[in-house]
C-alpha positions, 0 to 999 in steps of 0.5 A: 873116122877122125875129123879133118881140118881145112888146113890138113885138106890143103896140105894133103892137096898140095902134097898130092899135086907136087909132081902134077903138071897142068891144072886139069891133071892136078885136079884129077890127081887131087881127086884120086888122092882123096878117093884113095884116102877114103878107100883105105878105110873101106876096101883092101884093093882098088882098080888103078890105071897105068898107061893102057893097062889096069891093075888091082892095087892094095890100099895098104901100100902107101907108096907104089900102089898109091902112086900108080892109083893117083898118077898112073905112075909107070915110066912108059915114056922112059922105057920106050926111050931107053929101048929105042935108043939102045935099039932093043927088040924084046920080041921073043926074048926072056926079060928079068924084071928085078924089083917087080913090085906090082908088075906094071913094068912086067905087064908092059914087057909082055903086052906092049913090047912082046917079050916071050917071057918075063921072070919077075922078082920081088923082095919078100918084104917091102924096102924100108924107105927112110 
């Protein structure tokens, strides 16, 4: 494993907490970020929490899996707001999840909002982020 300078550690820590809110959340996010970096060299998957659900995510995915692991990234609040404002009841309905990726939204459609069935589509190749 290559050596890491204190400047690199500080930069990683700052990058890791740029979206964090509150000191305690920031510290937890930084710890998860460092754990992620170490885990990448030791295992291909880790268990991540996203709201009230857990997912196994690939340590080789530096984008979505990383965000779910470090932040619990899933827009649960946005989903609840949109469904509430639009007065959409998903119970006993079929939902099409286009761009499902890890399935964090898919799982919530079924387990939290009672969708009867979810058809989850994911591209074969990950999108290229410029």
